[in-house]
PATORBA-897630 format. One record per residue (C-alpha): residue in three letters; y, x, z. Coordinates in steps of 0.05 Angstrom, whole numbers, plus 32768, in hexadecimal, padded with zeros to 4 digits. Example, Ala and Ser with C-alpha at 12.3 -4.5 7.8 and 13.67 -1.06 7.14 Angstrom:
% PATORBA-897630
ALA7FA680F6809C
SER7FEB8111808F
//
This chain:
% PATORBA-897630
MET8A5198FD9F5A
SER8A0F99159F3D
ARG89FD995F9F3D
ARG8A1399639EF3
GLY8A5799469F03
ARG8A4C98FE9EEC
LYS8A6498C49F16
ALA8A2A98A69F3C
SER8A1C985C9F2F
LEU8A21982B9F68
PRO89E498059F80
PRO89DE97BB9F70
ALA8A05978A9F9B
ASP89C6976F9FBB
PHE89AB97B49FCC
SER899097C0A011
ARG89719800A02C
PRO892597FCA02D
GLU890897F7A073
ARG88E09836A085
ILE88B69814A0BA
GLN889397D2A0AE
PRO889A9795A0DD
ASP885797A4A0FE
GLY887397E7A115
LEU8835980DA0FE
VAL88409818A0B3
VAL8875984AA09D
ARG888F984FA057
HIS88AD9891A03E
TYR88DA988BA001
ASN88E498CE9FDE
THR892398E19FB8
SER890798C09F79
GLY88FE987E9F9E
ARG88B298809F9C
VAL888F986B9FDC
LYS88549884A005
GLU8839985CA040
TYR881C9877A081
ASP87F39848A0AD
PHE87F7985EA0F6
SER87C4982BA10B
THR878F985AA0EF
LEU879F9890A124
PRO876B9891A15C
VAL879E9886A194
ALA87B7984BA1BC
GLU87E4981AA197
PRO8823982AA1C0
VAL881A9873A1AD
GLN880F985FA164
ARG88509838A165
SER88779870A186
LEU885E98A4A153
ALA886C9874A11A
GLU88B4986CA132
LEU88BF98B7A138
PHE889F98C2A0F4
ALA88CA988CA0D3
GLY890898ADA0EE
ARG88F998EAA0C3
CYS88E998C3A083
ASP892E98CAA065
PRO894998FBA031
ASN896F9923A066
HIS892C9936A085
TRP88F4992BA054
SER89099924A00C
VAL88C299289FF0
HIS887F990AA003
LYS88629950A00B
SER888A9957A04C
SER88759915A06A
LYS882C9920A056
SER882C9964A079
VAL88479946A0BA
TRP8816990CA0B5
HIS87DB993CA0B2
GLN87F69960A0EF
LEU87FD991EA115
GLU87B5990FA104
LYS87A19950A126
PHE87CC993DA163
ALA87AD98F7A165
ALA87679914A162
PHE87799942A19D
LEU87939907A1C6
ALA875498DEA1B7
ALA87299918A1D0
GLN874A9919A215
GLU87229901A250
THR875798CCA25D
PRO878098C2A21D
PRO87C998AEA22A
ALA87D79864A221
SER88209870A20F
VAL885298A8A202
GLU886B98A1A24B
GLU882798BEA260
PHE883298FFA239
THR88379939A269
GLY88489983A265
ALA87FF9993A275
LEU87E89967A23A
ILE8816998CA20A
ASP87FF99CFA226
ARG87B799BCA219
PHE87CA99A8A1D2
TRP87E999EDA1CA
LEU87A99A0FA1E1
THR878299EAA1AB
MET87B499FDA175
ALA87C69A45A186
SER878C9A66A161
THR87A89A67A11A
GLY87EB9A6AA0F9
THR87E09A27A0D7
ASN87D19A04A119
ARG880C9A25A13B
ALA88399A09A105
SER881A99C4A110
PHE882899C9A15A
ARG887299DAA14D
THR8878999FA11D
VAL8858996CA14D
CYS88829984A187
SER88C29980A15E
LEU88B29938A14D
LEU88A09924A194
ALA88DF9944A1AF
GLN8907990FA18B
ASP88EC98DAA1BB
GLU891D98CEA1F4
ARG88E498C4A225
LEU88CD990CA219
GLN8910992FA21E
SER890E9943A268
GLY88DE9960A29B
PRO88A0998CA291
VAL888C9968A251
ALA88CF997AA231
ASP88C599C3A245
ALA887F99C3A227
LEU889999A5A1E6
ALA88CE99DBA1E3
ARG889A9A13A1E6
SER88AE9A4EA1BB
VAL88789A58A186
PRO887D9A99A15E
ALA887C9A91A113
HIS883B9AA3A0F1
LYS883F9AE5A0CB
SER88289ADCA084
THR87F39B0CA06A
ARG88059AFDA022
GLN88179B3C9FFB
SER88379B4A9FB8
TYR880F9B5D9F7A
THR88089BA59F65
THR882D9BB59F25
ALA87EC9BB79EFD
GLU87D69B749F19
PHE88189B529F0A
GLU881C9B709EC5
GLN87D79B549EB5
ILE87EC9B0E9ECD
LYS882B9B119EA2
LEU88049B2A9E67
GLU87D29AF09E6B
ALA880C9ABE9E71
ARG88319ADE9E37
ARG87F59ADC9E0A
MET87E89A929E16
PHE88319A7C9E11
ARG88419AA89DD4
ALA88049A8C9DAF
ALA881C9A459DBE
LEU88639A559DA9
LEU884D9A739D67
ARG88209A379D5A
ILE88599A069D67
GLU888B9A2D9D3D
ASP885A9A319D03
ASN884E99E69D04
ALA889899D99D0D
ARG88A699FE9CCC
HIS887099D49CA9
LEU889099959CC4
GLU88D599AA9CAB
ARG88B999B79C66
PHE889799729C67
ARG88D999519C7A
ALA88FB99769C42
GLY88C8995A9C10
GLU88AC999E9BFB
PHE886399899BF8
ALA884199679BBD
PRO8830991E9BCA
GLY87E899159BE2
SER87DE995F9BEF
LYS87BE99799C2E
GLU880099999C42
GLU882399569C3D
VAL87EE99329C67
VAL87F499699C9C
GLY8840995F9C9B
GLU883899149CA2
ALA8809991E9CDD
LEU883C994D9CFE
GLU887299199CF4
LEU884898E59D19
ILE883699179D50
ALA888099299D5A
ARG889398E09D5D
ASP885B98C29D87
GLY883B98FE9DAA
ASP87F998F39D85
LEU87D998D89D46
PRO87C7988F9D3F
ARG877F987D9D51
ILE874E984C9D31
GLN871798299D57
GLY86D3983E9D3E
PRO869498139D3D
SER8681982A9D83
GLY86C7981B9D9D
GLN86DA98659DA1
PRO871F98739D84
TYR872598A99D4F
VAL875A98C89D22
PRO875C98AC9CDB
LYS873298D49CAA
LYS876B98EE9C7F
TYR878B99109CBB
ARG8749992B9CD6
LYS873A994A9C92
ALA877F99699C8A
LEU878599829CD2
GLY873D999A9CDA
GLY872599669D0C
GLN8742993D9D44
ALA873E996D9D7F
THR877E99789DA6
GLU878299C09D8C
VAL878D99A79D44
THR87B499679D53
TRP87EA99619D89
GLN87E699AA9D9F
ARG880699BC9D5D
LEU884A99A69D7A
PHE884199A29DC5
LEU882E99D19DFE
SER87EE99C19E24
ARG87F299C09E70
TRP87D09A059E72
GLU88049A219E42
ALA883C9A029E6B
ALA881D9A269EA8
ALA88209A689E81
LEU886A9A5B9E72
ALA88759A4E9EBC
VAL88569A919ECF
LEU88869AB39E9F
LEU88C19A8E9EBE
LEU88A99AA69F02
ALA88A49AEE9EE9
GLU88E89AEC9EC6
TYR89139AC69EF7
GLY88EC9AC69F39
TRP88E79A7A9F3B
ASN88B29A5B9F67
LEU88859A219F53
SER88B299EA9F6E
VAL88EF9A059F49
ILE88C99A099F07
ASP88AB99C49F12
ARG88F099A39F15
ALA891699D29EE6
GLU894799AE9EB8
VAL895999C29E71
PRO898E99F99E76
ARG89D299F09E58
ALA89DC9A1E9E1C
THR8A209A3E9E10
PRO8A2A9A629DCE
ASP8A459AA99DCD
PRO8A919AA69DC6
GLY8A8E9AE99DA2
GLY8A679ACB9D68
GLN8A2C9AFB9D6F
GLY89F99AC29D71
GLN89E89ACD9DBA
VAL89DC9A919DE8
THR89E99A8F9E33
TYR89C19A5C9E5A
ARG89DB9A3D9E9A
ILE899D9A2C9EC3
LEU89A099F99EFC
VAL89709A109F32
GLU895899DD9F65
LYS894199FA9FA8
ARG893499C09FD8
ARG891F99EAA013
ARG89679A00A01C
GLY897799BBA039
GLY89A39982A022
GLY89E49997A002
SER89CB99DB9FED
TRP899399C99FBE
TYR89B399E09F7E
ASP89C89A239F63
THR89D49A3E9F1D
GLU89BD9A7C9EF8
ASN89D99A959EB6
VAL89AD9ABC9E85
THR89BE9AD39E3F
ASP898F9ADA9E03
HIS89A39B1D9DE5
GLY89619B239DC0
ALA89199B339DCF
GLY890D9B4D9E15
THR894E9B319E31
PRO89509AFF9E6B
GLY89669AC49E41
ARG89319ACC9E0B
LEU88FC9AA99E35
ILE89299A6B9E3C
THR89339A6A9DF1
GLU88E79A6D9DE6
ALA88DA9A389E1B
LEU890C9A099DFA
ALA88EB9A169DB6
ALA88A59A0A9DD0
THR88B799C89DF3
ARG88EA99AC9DC1
PHE88BB99799DA1
ALA88A199619DE4
ARG88E7995B9E00
ALA88FF99359DC2
ALA88C599049DC8
VAL88D398FA9E12
GLU891D98EE9E03
ARG890A98B69DD3
LEU88DB98969E06
LYS890698A09E44
PRO894C98BC9E38
GLY896A98EB9E6B
THR892B990B9E85
ASN894699519E75
LEU890E997C9E93
LEU88FE99C19E77
VAL88B399C79E80
VAL8893998E9E58
SER884B998E9E40
ARG881A995E9E20
THR87E399469E4F
LYS879D99329E39
ARG879A99009E72
VAL87C798CB9E52
GLY87D5988F9E7F
LYS87C098B49EBF
ASP87FB98C79EE9
SER87F598F79F22
ALA87E498DA9F66
ASP881C99069F81
LYS885998D99F81
ASP888899139F8B
ARG887999289F44
ARG889F990B9F09
PRO887498D49EE9
ASN885B98E19EA3
VAL888298C59E68
GLY884D98AE9E37
PRO881F98E99E2C
PHE8851991C9E45
TYR884C99419E87
PHE888499649EAC
GLY888799A49ED3
LEU884C99C49EF4
SER881C99B09F2C
ASN87EE99DA9F57
ASP87B499BF9F2F
ASP87D399D99EEF
VAL87D99A1E9F0E
LYS87909A1D9F24
TRP87799A099EDE
TRP87A29A409EBE
THR878A9A779EEC
ARG87419A639EE0
ALA874E9A5F9E95
VAL87679AA79E92
GLY87359AC39EC4
LEU87649ACE9EFF
LYS875A9ABC9F48
GLY878C9A959F71
SER87D19A7B9F61
PRO88009AB19F46
PHE883F9A8E9F60
GLN88459AA09FA9
ARG882E9AE89FA1
GLY88529AED9F5F
ARG88949AD59F7C
ARG888C9B099FB3
THR887F9B3E9F7E
VAL88BD9B2B9F55
THR88ED9B279F8F
ALA88D49B5E9FBD
VAL88B79B929F8E
GLU88D69B899F49
ARG891C9B6C9F56
ARG89239B829F9E
GLU89569B4A9FA8
PRO89549B019FBE
ALA89429ACA9F8C
GLN89589A849FA1
HIS89559A979FEA
SER89809ABAA01E
GLN89829B05A029
GLU89669AFAA06F
THR892A9AD4A054
HIS89219B08A01E
ASP891E9B40A050
ARG88F59B1CA086
VAL88C39AF7A05B
TYR88BE9B1EA01A
VAL88D09B67A027
LEU88BF9B7EA06D
PRO88769B63A071
ASP88639B7AA02B
LYS88359BB6A028
ASN884B9BCA9FE2
VAL88939BCC9FF9
GLN88809BF2A038
GLU885B9C26A011
ALA88949C2E9FE0
ALA88C49C37A01A
VAL88A19C75A036
PRO88CF9CAFA021
VAL88999CE2A013
ILE88719CB29FE9
ALA88AF9C9A9FC5
ASP88C69CE19FB5
GLY88819CF69F9F
ALA88789CB99F74
GLU88BC9CC39F53
GLU88AC9D0C9F44
ALA88689CFA9F28
VAL88859CC49EFC
GLU88BC9CF39EE4
LEU88899D289ED2
ALA885E9CF59EAE
ARG88999CDD9E87
LYS88AC9D249E73
ALA88659D2E9E5A
VAL88679CEE9E31
LEU88A09CFE9E00
VAL88979D439DE1
ALA88C79D3D9DA6
GLU890B9D5E9DB0
LEU89489D329DB6
ARG89859D489D8F
ASP89CB9D2E9D85
ALA89CB9D379D3A
PRO89999D439D01
ASP89869D899CEA
PRO898F9D939C9E
ASP894F9DBE9C9C
ASP89249D879CBA
GLU88FA9D589C91
GLU89039D0D9CA0
THR88C59CE49CB4
ALA88BC9C9B9CC5
THR88CB9CA69D0F
ALA88ED9CEA9D17
ASP89029D2A9CF2
CYS88CD9D619CEB
SER88DF9DAC9CEE
ASP889B9DC89CD9
ALA88639D9C9CC0
GLU88379DD99CB1
THR88309DE99CFC
SER881E9DA29D10
PRO87F09D9A9D4D
TRP87C89D6B9D1F
PRO87C09D929CDE
ALA87A49D6F9CA0
PRO87679D8E9C7C
THR87929D9C9C3F
GLY87CD9DB89C67
GLY880A9D989C86
CYS88099D649CBC
GLY87D09D319CBF
ALA87EA9D079CF9
SER88069CC09CF8
PHE88529CBC9CF9
LEU884A9C999D3C
LEU88359CDC9D59
CYS88769CFF9D45
LEU88929CF09D8A
ALA88589D189DA8
CYS88659D559D7D
ARG88919D919D8F
ASN88A59D999D47
ALA88C79D549D46
HIS89119D489D52
VAL892F9D049D64
HIS897A9CF79D5B
PRO89A49CB89D61
GLY89969CA59D19
HIS894D9C989D2D
HIS895E9C6D9D6A
PRO89649C299D48
ARG89219C2F9D25
LEU88FE9C499D64
ALA891D9C139D8F
LEU89049BDE9D5E
LEU88BF9BFF9D5D
HIS88BD9BFE9DA9
GLN88D09BB49DAA
SER889C9BA39D75
MET88659BC89D9B
HIS88779BA19DDA
GLU88719B5F9DB4
LEU882F9B779D96
ARG88129B7E9DDB
SER88169B349DE8
VAL87E89B239DAD
LEU87B59B5B9DB0
PRO877B9B619DE1
GLU878E9B929E18
PRO87589BC69E08
VAL876D9BC79DBE
TRP87B79BCF9DCF
ARG87A99C059E02
ARG877E9C2C9DD1
ASP87AB9C279D94
TRP87F29C1F9DAE
SER87FC9C2E9DF8
ASP88099C7A9DF0
HIS883C9C6E9DB8
HIS885E9C389DE1
ALA88619C669E1E
ARG88849C9C9DF5
LEU88B79C699DDD
ASP88BF9C529E26
ASP88D19C999E39
LEU89029C9E9DFE
LYS89239C5D9E14
ARG892A9C789E5B
ARG894B9CB79E42
ILE897B9C949E14
GLY898D9C619E49
PRO89929C149E47
GLY89D79C139E28
GLY89C59C429DEF
TRP89839C1F9DE3
ALA89A49BDB9DDF
HIS89D89BF79DAF
ALA89A19C159D84
LEU89809BD09D7C
THR89C29BB59D60
ARG89C19BEB9D29
VAL897B9BDB9D0D
THR897B9BD79CC1
ASP894D9BB59C8F
THR89309BF99C7E
ASP891F9C049CC8
ARG88FC9BC09CCA
THR88D49BD09C8C
ILE88BD9C149CA5
VAL88AB9BF79CEA
ASP88819BC19CC8
HIS885C9BF79CA0
LEU88519C219CDF
LEU88339BE69D05
ALA88089BD39CCA
GLY87ED9C1B9CC4
ASP88079C219C7D
LEU88269C659C8C
ASN87E99C849CAD
PRO87CC9CC29C8B
//
């Protein structure tokens, strides 16, 4: 059976298992789980031919899905064997066969590899491979191959909260801009399909172009006098040129934007790069209660667990903005045109992260990666991550440190790995976790945060309105004449957003829906404004609403959002636009 419960098809009657080692005994072929092959020529190693053949035989024994399911594994061991072969060639009397390997030879190899963690890992791998040879399973050489090599302690640390928030903010800005662009063009395409535009109008030509892009992944090209292909004039004129930004990017994510989505998936779910690269489209289950909520069942593939334990599932529900399932809803919306085009070209692909590549016709040299389908690219590679970090002005890949931050600092629980791995690899060596674990620092930090939060919200919380108070856009006011921000002509001259910072203001449950909506809207506003602008104009107001949310509690806050009225929405829109400022 397949992992989705479908009966697996049988191989053809004339099927025979491909041979991993060629007749000459020196070329090994590694077939990954997708059936793509990579060859390794052991005749290139600078050792005697009998040694080449012995190493090739040992290497071929591991080139099966139970050991190495991807080429990345075999390439890593190949590079380590190259180091071992270079060591053998440098000996005063290089061994002519494996029978001439001695314990002293292996000990000398250890001395050359003990200096760094990477080399110690290489030594362990080579010894593990050599130990499979029956000729090396007894005597001093077997003892040398069984040497205990301590694991290298990683120096990688988690991000600070400020660093990780900046990374998420950059990713959110890029992905949100792409999502809004795709949604806007999707509405235009729907109107074109409904025949709403006048024949021959610019809007109709744009709609026609979008139809072609959605169908083929790009606009048709015409050969110019110089042989250079270009977009027909009527589309260039309507779209504003033929650059990718005004053509296929109207409906598809670029690879940079797909990388931004991947960073958000990391931050939300703690997925690492390999999980995101192979993530399939989640199954959507509608809310049985009829509230319009959708629960996604996500299949998570984690190959490092070993055969038979690769797959796990996670369920997340889209309750609205800020809930775990909302990112999946947005990811599906941003990739829907690309996934539909891929389904027409190659049915059954079913991958979540699909983008449009500029390098059409140029597949990745990495045969572990899913080949492109037409102009569409799947998942995320290390190169994509490097391009994205450079594009947003960051340094280094955010995935390894980011995953450590999500699991060890934010969630404080395992994500797609065991509790033992979580504690040993992610928690105990991390300096941020160590610092947070010191009782005095933890108590002092908690007290400082509590005092800061008390200082943020000044307005008084009440269970019911006071008939003598005057209602404002955000609270009830008991005395506008004694405002901390008096107007020149008398009364209060402050913005209604400052009511929560005034001792004359009273907040009761009737205000909660509007304030919860205002808080949510300010949070969304942050993703589209430059950070200095948002910090100057909105951060203090957002912090007061954060404090209010903490005091009301998550249950009460979520309930308040369900009670938002059209009047609340109108007033919040006016507040954000500055229409109610004095």
